[in-house]
C-alpha positions as CSV (number, residue, x, y, z in Angstrom):
1,M,-46.5,14.7,129.9
2,N,-49.8,13.8,128.5
3,H,-50.7,15.1,125.0
4,T,-53.6,14.2,122.9
5,I,-53.3,13.6,119.2
6,E,-57.0,13.3,117.4
7,V,-57.7,12.0,113.8
8,N,-61.5,13.1,113.5
9,G,-64.0,12.5,110.9
10,I,-62.7,9.6,109.0
11,K,-65.5,9.2,106.5
12,L,-65.8,5.9,105.0
13,Y,-68.5,3.7,103.0
14,A,-68.4,0.2,104.6
15,Y,-70.6,-2.8,104.5
16,H,-71.3,-3.5,108.3
17,G,-74.7,-4.7,109.7
18,C,-76.8,-7.7,110.7
19,L,-78.9,-7.4,107.7
20,E,-78.0,-9.1,104.5
21,E,-78.8,-6.1,102.5
22,E,-76.3,-3.9,104.5
23,G,-73.5,-6.4,103.2
24,K,-74.6,-5.6,99.6
25,I,-75.6,-1.9,99.6
26,G,-73.4,-0.5,102.6
27,G,-73.5,2.7,104.4
28,N,-71.6,5.8,105.5
29,Y,-69.5,5.7,108.6
30,I,-67.3,8.3,110.6
31,V,-64.5,7.2,112.8
32,D,-62.9,9.2,115.3
33,V,-59.5,8.2,117.0
34,H,-58.2,10.1,120.0
35,M,-54.8,9.1,121.5
36,K,-53.0,10.3,124.8
37,T,-49.3,10.0,124.4
38,D,-46.1,12.2,125.2
39,F,-45.2,13.9,122.1
40,Q,-42.7,16.3,123.8
41,A,-39.7,14.9,122.0
42,A,-41.6,15.6,118.6
43,A,-42.5,19.1,119.8
44,L,-38.8,19.8,120.5
45,S,-37.1,17.9,117.3
46,D,-39.9,18.5,114.7
47,E,-39.3,14.8,113.6
48,L,-42.3,12.7,112.6
49,S,-40.7,9.7,113.9
50,Q,-40.9,11.0,117.5
51,T,-44.9,11.0,117.4
52,I,-47.8,9.3,116.0
53,D,-48.3,9.4,112.3
54,Y,-51.7,10.3,111.5
55,V,-51.3,8.5,107.9
56,H,-50.7,5.3,109.8
57,I,-53.7,5.9,112.0
58,N,-55.9,6.7,108.9
59,A,-54.5,3.6,107.0
60,V,-55.4,1.2,110.1
61,V,-59.1,2.7,110.2
62,E,-59.6,2.1,106.2
63,Q,-58.2,-1.3,106.5
64,E,-60.4,-2.7,109.3
65,M,-63.4,-0.8,108.2
66,A,-62.9,-2.6,104.8
67,I,-63.5,-6.2,106.5
68,R,-67.3,-6.7,106.9
69,S,-68.6,-7.1,110.5
70,K,-72.2,-7.5,111.7
71,L,-71.5,-5.3,114.5
72,I,-69.7,-1.7,114.7
73,E,-68.8,-2.9,118.2
74,H,-66.7,-5.5,116.6
75,V,-65.2,-3.4,113.9
76,G,-64.2,-0.9,116.7
77,Q,-62.5,-3.4,118.6
78,R,-60.3,-4.4,115.7
79,I,-59.3,-0.9,115.2
80,V,-58.6,-0.5,118.8
81,S,-56.5,-3.6,118.9
82,R,-54.5,-2.9,115.8
83,I,-53.6,0.7,117.0
84,E,-52.6,-0.7,120.4
85,Q,-50.3,-3.3,118.7
86,E,-48.6,-1.0,116.2
87,I,-48.4,2.4,118.0
88,K,-45.7,2.7,120.7
89,G,-46.3,5.0,123.6
90,L,-50.1,5.3,124.0
91,I,-51.2,6.2,127.5
92,G,-54.7,6.0,126.4
93,L,-56.9,5.3,123.2
94,R,-60.4,6.3,122.2
95,V,-62.0,5.1,119.2
96,K,-65.6,6.1,118.0
97,V,-67.4,4.5,115.4
98,T,-70.5,6.1,114.0
99,K,-72.9,4.6,111.6
100,I,-75.1,7.2,109.7
101,C,-78.6,6.5,109.0
102,P,-78.9,3.0,110.6
103,P,-81.6,1.0,109.1
104,I,-83.9,0.9,112.4
105,N,-87.5,1.7,112.7
106,G,-87.3,5.3,113.8
107,D,-86.0,8.6,112.7
108,V,-82.4,8.2,113.9
109,D,-79.4,10.3,112.4
110,N,-76.9,7.9,113.5
111,V,-75.7,5.4,116.1
112,A,-72.2,5.1,117.6
113,I,-70.0,3.0,119.9
114,I,-67.0,4.3,121.8
115,I,-64.3,2.1,123.1
116,E,-61.9,3.6,125.6
117,T,-58.5,2.1,126.9
118,G,-55.8,3.3,129.1
119,T,-56.0,6.6,131.0
120,W,-58.5,9.2,130.3
């Protein structure tokens, strides 16, 4: 079976960006993680050990977002790599990193990258 677990709207303050000021001032980010898996065993057993622990996913995102990158593409790939290494039973993974109010010449609410692996 294919099931989806989502950890949406992880709000963080981080220091990513190509501009030197972004490394000092920082900015707001939102990360969404969608995981395809089979959690039938957990649905029947009611045991956390049979599924993906949301706390673990949140911790991975927080840890990787705390490491400065020039590009959100880079931090997004680090998040994907960690989740793929640490979580068993993934069929598909989708990570979206959104940078709120990016410092660009224009009236832009946010920019985002999406990385998808596996089956969607």
